N, C-alpha and C positions, 0 to 999 in steps of 0.2 A: 826774080821770083823768090820770095822768102816764105819758107814752109815750116810750120810748127807741127811736129809729130808727137802726139801724146802716147807715151810708151810705158804702160804699167809693168811690163817685164823688161828688166834692164840688161838682159843677156840673151843672145840667140840660143844658148844652151838651156834656158829655162822653159821654153815652150814655143809653140807655133807663132804666136804674136811677136815674141822676141826675135825669132829668126826673120820674120816678115819685115819688121822695122829695120833691122840691121842691113838686110839686103836692099831694101828700098832706099835707105839713106846712102848706101855705098854706090848705088847705080843711077841715082838721079843725075840729070845733066850737070856739067860743071858750073853753069851759070846759076844754078839753084843754091840758095843759102839755106842750109838745113839746121833746124833747132829741135833737138830731141829732149822733150820734157819727160823725165823718168824718175826712178827711185835709186837709192843707194842700199843694196842688199848685201854687199861684201861677199859676192860669189865670183868665181873665175869668169873670164870672158865678158866682163861688163863692157858697155858701149865705149866708155872713155878709155879703155885699154885696147880695144880692137880697132876703132875707127880713127885712122890717122889722116884726116882730111881737114885742111885749114879752113874750109868753108862749111864745116859741120861743128855745131856747138852743142855740148851736153849740159843739161841743167838738172842736177839731182835735187829735187825739191822735198824729198822725204826719206828718212832713214827707216828701213824695214828689217825686221828680224829674218834670219836666214830661212827659218822653217815656216814662216807665215804664208799660207797658201790660199787664204780666203779673205780675212778681215782687212788686209792691206788695200784691197780694192776700194772700199769706202773711204779709208784714210787718204788714199791717193786722190779720190774725187774732190774731197774738201781741200786738199793741198793745191790742186789745180785751180779750184775756185778762188783760193786765196792769192795765188801767185801769177796766174795767167795774164791778168790785166796789166800788172806791172811789167811783165816780160814783153807784152804787146806794145806797151808805151815806149819801151826801150828799143825794140827791134822792128816794130810795124809789120806784123805778119800779114801776108797776102792770103794764106790758106791755113786752116787747122785740120789736121788729119787724125781721126780717132779710130777706135776699134770696138765694135760690138762684141760682147762677151766679157768686157771689163768696164765699159761705160765711164771712162775717166772724165768725159766732158759733161756728164749728166747735169750738174748744176751750172757749170760755166756757160753752157749753150744759151742761157737766157741773157748773157751779157752782150750778145751780138757783136763779137769782136771782129770776126772775119768769116767768110764762107766756110761751112763745115762739111767735110767729106768723111764718111764713116765706112770702113771696111767691115763687113759682117762675116766674121769667122765662124760663128755658131750662135744658136739661140738657146736660152735657158729652158724655154718651153719644149723644144725638141729633145734636149738632153733628159729632162725629167720624164717625159713621155716614154722614152726608150728604157730608162732605168726601171721604171715601174712595170713596164711590159715584161722584162726579163727577171725582175725580182732578185738581182744578185746583191751580194754584200757590198755596202757602200763604204767609201773612205770617209774620213771626218769632213773633208772639204765638200763631198757630195751630200753628206747629211746636213751640213749648214745650208747648202744650196736648196735642199728640199724644204727646210724650215722657213727660209726667206724667199721661197719661189714666187709667191704672189707679188711681193715687193719688186723682185728682180724683173719679173715679166712686165709689170706696170711701167717700170723705169725704161725697159727696152722699147716698149711701145711708144713712149714719149720720145725716145731717142730716134726711132725710125721716122716719126712724124716731123721732128724738128730739124733733122739733118738736111742740108741742101742737096747733097748727092750721096747715094748709097752704092757701095761696091760689094754686093754679095759674091762670095768666092765660088759659087756654083749655081746652076739653074735650080737645083733642088732647094738651096737656101732661099732663093727669091720666092719660090712657090710656097715654101714653109712659112715664111713671114706673112704672106698674104692670107694664108689659111689659118694658122694658129693664133695670129694677132688680130684677125678680122679687119685688116686694112689693106689697101691696094697701093703698093709702093712702086709699081712697075714703071711709071712714067719718069721717076727720078732715080732709077736703078740701072747700072751697067754691070752685067756679070763679068767679074774680073778675077779669074782663078789665081791662086798662088803660083809661084814659080820656083825655079831652082838655079843654082850656079853650076852650069854644066862643065866648067873648067875645074871647079873644086871637087865636084862629085862626078867622077869618071871611072871607067873600069880599069882595075889594076890586078895583076896576078899576085895574090897573097895566100899562102897555105900555112895554117897554124895547127890544124887538127886533122887526124885521120878520119874522125867521125864527121858526118854531115852536120854543119853548124846551122841551126835554125834559130833566127834572131827575132826578138820582140824589142821594139824601141818605142817608149812612150811612158806616160804617167801610169803608175800601178793603181789605176782606178777601175771601178766596175764598168764605167762607160767605155773604157778602152778595150774591154773584153779579154784581158790577159788570163782570166780563169778559163776561157774557151781555149786559149793557146796552150795552157798547162794540161788541161784535160785531154786534148787531142794528142799532145806529145807523149803523155803517160801511156795511152793506148798503143801508140806506135812502138814504144819500147817493149811493152808486154808482148808484142807480136814478133820481137826479135830483131828489129832494125837498130843499127848502131847510129845514134844521133847525139848531138850535144846542144842542149838549150843554152841560149845566151840572152839575158835580159838586161837592157840598158834603160834606166829611167830614174824616177824619183817617187818616193812614197815610203811606206812601212815595209822594209825588205826582210825583217826578221822572220815573220811567218812564211814568206815566200821561200826564203833560204832553207827553212826547216823542211818545207814540202819538197824542194829540189833534192835535198840530201837523202830523203827517204825514197825517192822515185827514180833518181838518175845517178849513174856512176860517174858521168862526166857532165859538168855544167859550169856556167860562169854567170855571175850577176854583178852589175855595176850600178851604183847609185849616182846617176847623172854622168856626163862626160863633157869635157871641153869641146866646143863646136869644131875646132880644127882637128879633133880626133875622130869625128864621125865618118869621114871618108874611109879611114882605116877599118873602122868597125863594120861598115857595109861590105868592104872588099874582103874581109876575112870571114864573112858569112857566105853560106851557100844559098839559103832561102830566107827572105824577110817576110814575117807574118804581121799583118795589120788586121787584128780581129775586132775592130771597133763595133760597138753596138750603135754608135752614133758618130758621124764624122761628115765633113763637108768637102774639104780639099786638103787632106793631111800632107804636111811637108815630108813626113817619113816616106810616103808612097813616091813622091816626086824625087826625093834624094836617092832612094834605093833604085828606082827605075833608071835615073841618070847614071847610076853606078853600074848599070848593066846587070842587075840582079833579078832573080826570079822572085816576084812579089805575089804572095797569096793574100788577098785582102777580102774582107767581108763586103757584101753588097749594100752596105749602109750608106745612106745619104747621097753625097755627090761623088763617091768613089767610082761608081760605074761610068761616070762621065770622063774619067781618066783611063781606067783599065777596060780594054776590050777583051772579054774572056777568051783565053786560049790563044790570043794573038800577041798582046804585049804584057800579059800577066794572067793571073787566075783569080776568079771570084768564087766565094762560097757564101752560103746563106748565113746571115749574121746570127750569132748565138748558137749555131749548130756545130758542135765539136766533132760530130761524126762526119759531117760533110767536109770540114777542114781536114780531118784525119785522112780521108780518102784522097783529097787533093794533094796532100803532102806525099802520101804513098805513091801516087801516080807520078810525081816528080822523081822520087827516089828510084822508082822502077823504070824511069825514062819512057813513060807512056807518051809524053808530049815531046815535041821538038824544042827542047830547052834552049838550044843555040839560037834558033829563030826568035823565040820569045824574048831572050835577053837583048838581041840586036834591035828588035822592034821597040822594046821598052826605052832603050837609049835614044833611038830615033824620034820617038814621040816627044821626049823632053827637048831634044834639039829643035824640033819643028814648032812646038806649041807652048813650051813652058820655060823659056829662058828669062832670067831676071832682066837682062839688058833690054829685051823687047818689051817686057811687062812694064818696066819703069818709063819707057817712052810713052806707052799708052796712058799710064797714070799721070805723067807730066802733062800730057795734052788735055786730060780731064781737068787738071788744075787750071791750065791756061784758059780753057773754055769757061770755067766758073768765074775766074777773075774778070773776063770780058763781060 
């Protein structure tokens, strides 16, 4: 079986789609020949430096500037349109696997090269709806998304119609597409959640700070809710609790750094991190906060839970399908900094049985969210489509 994976993020450190592609390619059965069609961004942890599999081929079809976080998508679409037919002629792909949220196959899908499966990580309509609802300050990427929202939504609708098989990452995602795009994709959809590497992300005892380390991992975008995180932590400090904020991600860190300096005596901020360092980051944290205004099946939640951490996440999108409140993690109302503050204080004051929550979090990942099992499921979907 020869699989072509269209990967607009060329590193598992760049985002959720990048981590998905890396783990999928790494765990597909040995008899699968993998071709990752991607970009050259010159960042650490690119696929060609990480994947040491003689049955996996990396095709860098476009050079992208390091800080380009929006326009590279359309350039990659045209590069795929230009290159994919030649690659197919050379390698004879059985399946093309793409990703909604980037739409790298938008134009090439009309070439009818091979059956097309699309993993739906997010929808632009869902993101725009939630950003407008909370009216938070947008990043430049989110402003561009707003400007081109009609075009992106129209393109996504075409994508959902043209794909032979859709893999929404949560039940919420499936329902959202049917509702916001006014189409019924149920018959050709299989809800296929993201997964995690339970051997890479596992509990380890690491103590680096006397203060309670409360960590945010993700893009510094409005949709990720990091303002809710900062607001809640500021109130907790004012009440006399000793905590240390830790932010790991990418975006404009200068204003965030200024805010942290004026509100916290102890803090740490890191602009991205190599993928292999993420287990250490989780394990040196006490609490992981996922305050998204919109999300579907975030890798951060899965990785942190697999690491046996207390995860306090918003009730946005598909997150409640992963976290059972007060059993394997804690949920708070999205956008509600006061609710988040109260949940954090409850953990600090040991109101909850945190030992049990950590154990249940790890067990949830072992039972339902292992990449080895998820790739078996996806591989079978490929085979069914080829038949």
